[in-house]
Every structure is written in structure tokens, then in C-alpha cells.
N, C-alpha and C positions, 0 to 999 in steps of 0.2 A: 493636491490634498493628500495628506499622509493617512494610510489605512492601518488600522490597528489589527495585530495578529495575536491570537491566543493558541497555545499548543496543549492539546489534550494527550497526556502521556509524555513522561520526561525520562525515557529510557534510552536505549541505544540509538533510536531514530530521532526522537523528539529533542534530545539534548544537542545533537549535531545541528538540527534545524535552528534551534534557539541560538546557538553560537554564531551562526551565519547572520542572524538578525541583530546580533549585538555589535554596535559600532566599533568597539575596541577590540573584540576578539577576532572577528573576521571581516570587519569593515562595513557591516550592515548591508541592507538591500534598499535601494532607492525607492522612496515612496511608501515604505513599510516600517512599522515600529512594533516591537514586541511589547505586549501589554499585560499578559498573564500566562501562567502555565498551570497544569494540573497534574498530580501524581498520586499514586497509591501510597507511597511513603513521603508524606509531607515534609517531615524533618530533614530527610536526605535531600529532597529537592531544594529546600531552603538553603542548605549548606552549599549545594552546587551553585545555586543562583547568587550566593554571596560573592562568588568570584567574577561575576559579570560586571561590565562597566556601568550598566544601568539595571539595577535589580527590579524585578516585578513580583507581584504577589503570587502565591500558590493558592489557587482557588478550587472549590468543588467543580466537578464536570459541568453540572447544570448551570453554573454561573458564567461560564466562558462566553456564551453568546451575548450576554448583557454588557460585556466590556470590550468586545472585539467586532470588527467587520468581517474578519476571516478567521475561521477556526480550523486548525490542522489536527486531524485525528491520527494519533500515533499510538493508540491504546489497544488492549486486547479486544478481539471481535465481540466478546460477550457484552461489552459496555457501549457498543456503537449507538444504540438508541438513546442512552443516557446523555450522550454528547450531541447527537444529531437533532433530536426533537426540539429541545429548547433553542438551539441555534437557528434551525430552519424556520421555526415559528416566528422568529424575529427578523426573518428575511436575510440572514447572513449567508456568506459563502462558506461552504464546508468542503474541505479537502479530505477525502477518504482514502486511507491506506488499507483498511480492513474491508476491501470491496467484496471479499467472499461472503461476509455477513450481509452486505448490501443486497445480494441475490435473494435472500429470504426476508428482506425488509424493504421491498421495492416500493411500498406505500410512502416511503420517505421522499421519493421523487414527486409524488402528488402533493405532499406537504410543502415541499420547496416551491412547487408551481403556484400553490394557493397564496403563499406569503411573499413571493418574489425572491426567494432564496435560490441558491445554486449548489449543486453537488459536482465537484470536480474530482476525477480519479487520475492521479498522476501515472505515468508509465511505470514507475517503480523499477523493479529489477528485470524488466523485460525489454524487448526491442520490437520494432516493426509495427507498432499499433497504428501509426499513421497510415501505413500501407494497407493494413487490414481494414481500417475504417474506409479508406478510399475504395477498396475492392468491394466492400459491402454495399456501396451505392449501386453497384451492379449486382451480379449474382455470384455467390460463393457456394460451391458444392461440398467442400470439406475443410474443416480446421482441426488439426490434431497437434497436440503438444506432448513432448517427452521430457520429463523432468528427472534429472539425476542429482542426488544429494549425498554427501557423506552421511553415514548412518546416524551420527549424533545430531544432525540437522533435522532428522525425522522422529527422533526418540520422543515418546509421549503423545504422539498424535492420536486423537480419539479413534480413528479407523483402525490403527494398529492394535490398540488396546482391546477394542470390541471384537476383533477377529483373531486375537491372541497371536499376532505376528511379531516375532522378535527380530531386531536388526543389530543388536550388539554382537560383536565377535564374528561378523560375516567374513568369509574368506574370498567371496566372489560376489559380483553384482546380483541383486535380487529384486525382481519386480514385485512391488508390494500393493500396487493398485492399478486397475484399468477401469475406466468408466467415464461418465460425463463430467463437465466442469462443475456443475452444481453439486454432484456427489463428492467430487474432490474437495471443493470448498468447505463442505460440511465435515468431511472426514479428516482434513488437514488444515484447520483454520489458521494456524500460525505459519504454515509452510508454503501454500500455493495460492496466495491472493493474486498472483500473476495469472492463474487459470481463469479467475473471474474477470480480470481486466481484459484478457484476450477474448473471452466470451462476450462481454459487453461491447467490445469494439467490432465484433464480427457477427456471427450467426446465432448468438444466444447460448445460455448455459446448458441447454438440453441437447443441442446438436454438436457442440464443441466437445471433443473427446480428449482424454488425458491419460497418460501413463506416468507412473511415479516409480522410480528405482532408488533403492538404497545401494550405494556403490562405495565399498571400502577403498577402492583404488584411486579415488579423486579427492581433491581438497578444495574444490569449488562447487558452487551450485550452478548446474548446467541446465539450460532450457533450450529446447529445439522446437521450432514452430514449422509446421508444414501446412500450406494453404493451396487449395485448388480453386481457382475462380475464373470467370470469363475473361477478366481483364489481365490476369497475371497468375503465374505459379510462383509461390514464395517458399523458400527454404532458408530459415534463419536460425542462427545459434548464438547464444551468449553464455559466457562463463564468468560468473560473479564470485568475487572474493567474499566469503562469509564475514559477518561482523564478529570481532573478537568477543564482544560482550554478549552477543546473542547469535549463535550460529544458525538459527532458524531463518535469519534474514541476511541480506547482503549489504555490503558497504555502499552499493550504488543507490539503494532505496532512499535514504535521506537526501542524497545529492539530487535525485529526481524531483523531490519535493521543493528543494531550493531552486532548481531550474524553473519549475512551474511558478513559484512565487515571483521570481525575477521577470518571467514572461508577462505576468499580470499587469505590471506597470511599465513595461518597456515600450518605447516608440517603434521598435522593430521586433516582430515575432516570427520565428522560423518554425515551420511545420504546420500540419493541418490543425 
């Protein structure tokens, strides 16, 4: 049976996911069919969609759950509930990239449970979540992540504005934040969804600690994870190439969503 997929957000991430679902553009994904997209700029999305082998309608966020079995959220964190509530109330599967916002809207998990829906958080631009989840079955003492980004990848973050921290014109690396994953997700909603994903995989958002650095000497988004657990000691680092269209996210993020979609219908699944 073919499952219908709708994409909420048609920017740097959503467009790439949609292209991979299009049979002519990237060959499609077995068992899945793109059925609708949603975008802030409807006219622009319709022009982009005109180049697809199979065009689909551009619908309001609240209508996606009515036309799809799987809704992929690739939108600003502020509209997570607008996407999630109607989709989960219909028992749909919701793939969430704005998982930082999920930390402050955890009642959505209860909504999914009541209606038979599911919330899936892809690995995104991180690594090692399988190992962290496995370690969390036992005891984890410490989870710490150090994120380094080019300054333009952090520009405009609410935390920086609130604390009057400037990152433009830096001559050397500057630590702009240290605190919990929950605090990081609130202060940098477009930058460190990886912190929330790490927290959900391990010991939670209030015990997971995060450092964020603005580093003018790098051209990649670098995340280093350090975990101390009964079962293992983990030290992992990933260097992501930023998206040209949106430097706040990495090129790996949409590819992670595509890998998850492929896994949903595959007869062989690798990883926890």
C-alpha cells in the first residue's frame, strides 16, 4: 500500500525532500507518494512545484493531515503546533525537525498516543543517537555537546538579541552560550534542534548540557558529543556543510529525513 506524504515547509529542507519523492526528479521512494506541500509563499511554491513530474497542491498547514498519512515538518518552530495538532488528531505520523519546539510542547506526545499517531524525530545533522539511546537503557552520568558555527549561522538568534551579543566581525572564536539543552533550544530555535534530539535520545533536556561557539575560522557546522555512561564512553564529532540557501541548517538535514522515509517502508532497517 502506498502511503501519502505531505511536507509542511517548502524551503531549503522541504524542497529537497519533495524532490526525492518526485519519481522523475530523484526516482521517488518506494511505497511513498507526495500528496501536498505547504509554504508561507504560496505563489513561489506553486512555481517550484510546476517543475515536478507530478504536481501536488499547496495547502494550508492545518489541511495537510487530512490528505496524507505522513506529515513532514520542515517549518519554523513557531508553527509546530499548527502542523502537529490537526495531523496527530487524525492519527497521522508526524516527522518533526523542529524538535527544540517539541520540548515545550510535549503534550503533543499525549495527543499522538490518544489518537494512534506517531511522532518521529530524525537524526538530522547529528550523529550517534543510536548509541546514546542504547546507553540510556542503562545509566548515563553526563551528556555534553559543543556546537561551533560560522557567525552568520547564528545571526539573529533570540538569545543573542536578548543578551546583546554581537557575532558579526569576530576575529577569533567566541563562546556565546552555555547551559541546558532546553535553554539552548529556546534561545537558538533555528540553530540547535540537534541539542533537543540529543536530549530526547539520552537523559533529557534539563540534564544535557550545551556550549555554542561562533567561530569565524570555520566554514562548517561542527557538533561534538561527549557521553559518560555505564555501558560506554562516547566522543563523537561531525562537521556539516551548511545549506547555501539557509546557513542555519546543514545539507545533511534533508538527507536524514529522506533516509528515515526510506526506512519506513524498507524490508531491511539498519540501526536502532
